[in-house]
C-alpha positions as CSV (number, residue, x, y, z in Angstrom):
1,M,141.7,288.1,148.3
2,A,141.3,286.9,144.8
3,E,138.0,286.9,143.1
4,P,136.3,283.5,142.9
5,L,136.5,281.7,139.5
6,R,133.2,282.4,137.7
7,L,131.9,279.2,136.2
8,L,128.8,278.7,134.0
9,I,126.4,275.8,134.6
10,D,123.8,274.3,132.3
11,R,121.8,271.1,132.1
12,T,120.6,268.9,129.3
13,D,118.6,265.7,129.0
14,T,120.2,262.6,127.6
15,P,118.9,259.1,127.0
16,I,120.4,258.0,130.3
17,G,119.6,261.0,132.6
18,E,120.1,264.7,132.9
19,L,123.6,265.9,132.5
20,V,125.2,268.9,134.4
21,I,127.7,270.9,132.4
22,V,130.2,273.4,134.0
23,A,132.3,275.6,131.8
24,D,134.5,278.6,132.3
25,R,134.1,281.9,130.5
26,E,136.7,280.8,127.9
27,G,134.5,277.9,126.8
28,R,136.5,275.2,128.4
29,L,134.7,272.3,130.1
30,R,135.5,272.3,133.8
31,A,133.2,269.6,135.1
32,I,130.4,267.3,133.9
33,D,128.2,264.9,135.8
34,W,124.7,263.5,136.2
35,T,122.2,265.5,138.2
36,D,121.7,262.6,140.5
37,Y,125.4,263.0,141.4
38,E,125.4,266.8,141.6
39,A,126.6,266.8,145.2
40,R,129.7,264.9,144.0
41,L,130.2,267.4,141.3
42,L,130.1,270.3,143.8
43,R,132.4,268.4,146.1
44,L,135.0,268.0,143.3
45,L,134.7,271.7,142.4
46,R,135.4,272.6,146.0
47,L,138.3,270.2,146.1
48,H,139.8,271.6,142.9
49,Y,139.1,275.3,143.4
50,G,138.6,275.8,147.1
51,E,135.5,276.2,149.3
52,H,134.9,279.8,148.1
53,G,137.1,279.6,145.0
54,F,134.3,279.5,142.5
55,V,130.8,280.7,141.8
56,L,128.3,279.0,139.5
57,E,126.1,281.1,137.2
58,P,123.4,279.5,135.2
59,E,123.8,280.0,131.4
60,R,122.4,278.3,128.4
61,N,124.8,276.5,126.2
62,P,128.0,277.9,127.7
63,G,130.8,278.0,125.1
64,G,128.6,275.8,122.9
65,L,129.3,272.8,125.2
66,T,125.7,271.8,125.8
67,Q,125.1,271.6,122.1
68,V,128.3,269.6,121.7
69,M,127.2,267.1,124.3
70,R,123.7,266.8,122.7
71,A,125.4,266.1,119.4
72,W,127.5,263.4,121.0
73,F,124.4,261.7,122.5
74,T,122.7,261.7,119.1
75,G,125.6,259.9,117.5
76,D,128.2,262.4,116.5
77,L,130.8,260.6,118.5
78,G,133.9,262.5,117.3
79,V,132.6,265.9,118.4
80,I,134.1,265.6,121.9
81,A,137.6,264.4,120.8
82,S,139.1,267.9,120.8
83,L,136.8,269.6,123.2
84,P,138.8,272.0,125.4
85,V,139.0,270.8,129.0
86,E,140.5,272.5,132.0
87,T,140.7,270.6,135.3
88,G,142.2,270.9,138.7
89,G,143.7,267.8,140.2
90,T,147.2,266.6,141.0
91,P,149.8,266.2,138.2
92,F,149.3,262.4,138.5
93,Q,145.6,262.7,138.1
94,R,146.0,265.0,135.1
95,T,148.4,262.5,133.5
96,V,145.8,259.7,134.0
97,W,143.1,261.9,132.6
98,A,145.2,262.8,129.5
99,A,145.8,259.1,128.9
100,L,142.1,258.4,129.1
101,R,141.5,260.8,126.2
102,E,143.9,258.6,124.2
103,I,141.7,255.5,124.4
104,P,139.9,255.3,121.1
105,C,136.1,255.5,121.0
106,G,134.6,252.0,120.9
107,T,137.5,250.4,122.8
108,T,138.4,249.7,126.4
109,V,141.6,249.2,128.4
110,S,142.1,247.7,131.8
111,Y,143.4,249.7,134.8
112,S,146.7,247.9,134.6
113,E,147.0,248.7,130.9
114,L,146.3,252.4,131.6
115,A,148.9,252.3,134.4
116,R,151.4,250.8,131.9
117,R,150.6,253.5,129.3
118,I,151.5,256.3,131.7
119,G,154.7,254.6,132.6
120,R,153.6,253.6,136.1
121,P,152.8,249.9,135.8
122,A,152.7,249.4,139.6
123,A,150.3,252.3,140.2
124,V,147.2,250.4,139.2
125,R,145.3,251.3,142.3
126,A,146.3,255.0,142.1
127,V,145.2,255.0,138.4
128,G,141.8,253.6,139.6
129,M,141.5,256.4,142.2
130,A,142.4,259.1,139.6
131,N,139.9,257.5,137.2
132,G,137.2,257.8,140.0
133,A,138.1,261.5,140.6
134,N,137.7,262.5,137.0
135,P,135.6,265.6,136.9
136,V,134.8,265.5,133.2
137,G,133.4,262.0,132.5
138,I,132.3,261.1,129.0
139,V,134.7,263.7,127.5
140,V,137.6,262.3,129.5
141,P,136.2,258.8,129.0
142,C,136.8,257.0,132.3
143,H,134.0,254.7,131.2
144,R,136.4,253.0,128.7
145,V,138.4,251.5,131.6
146,V,137.3,248.0,132.6
147,G,138.6,245.3,134.9
148,A,141.5,243.0,133.9
149,N,139.1,240.3,132.8
150,G,136.9,242.7,130.8
151,T,134.2,243.1,133.3
152,L,132.6,246.5,134.0
153,T,133.9,248.0,137.2
154,G,133.7,251.2,139.1
155,Y,131.9,253.9,137.1
156,G,130.7,256.8,139.2
157,G,127.5,257.2,137.2
158,G,126.6,253.6,137.7
159,L,127.3,250.4,135.7
160,E,124.1,250.7,133.6
161,R,125.2,254.1,132.3
162,K,128.7,252.7,131.7
163,R,127.2,249.8,129.7
164,W,125.1,252.3,127.7
165,L,128.0,254.6,127.0
166,L,130.2,251.7,125.7
167,A,127.4,250.4,123.6
168,H,126.7,253.9,122.3
169,E,130.3,254.2,121.2
170,G,130.1,250.9,119.4
171,Y,132.0,248.7,121.8
172,R,131.4,245.3,120.2
173,K,132.5,242.9,122.9
174,E,129.7,241.7,125.1
175,V,129.8,243.8,128.3
176,P,129.3,241.5,131.3
């Protein structure tokens, strides 16, 4: 039986709540979520790595990722653009998550536009599901996806956080 994947976990305060950061020993971000959704984070880790496929070990600033996230929240918005990320997920989900990283900071796209960008224009619902299963929010910016009419929809951390994240990134359009 293979040894479980050893993952490092840290927490940091942000203006919109405490963030949980999970990294591997190579300094790649594996998961990130809000502490009030930590059960969801653990569920996603079990889904991606198996019920007994990982262990979490507390560590301060694993791979420097906690410091990077603090810098992002204090206004260094470019600091996460090339942050190393390693996720599980299906090939389709990873395609969607890669496309999310291509959405420029301070802009948004609709789910249908995201589906078009990955070459699957009819897969709008599946794109929405993949967006919702994103284990590394903020860095893989699922909050930059909005409804077709520009309204805020479906952010796992709550719409108030989505509104804050978009405003923090300088999104200029009024967010309904």
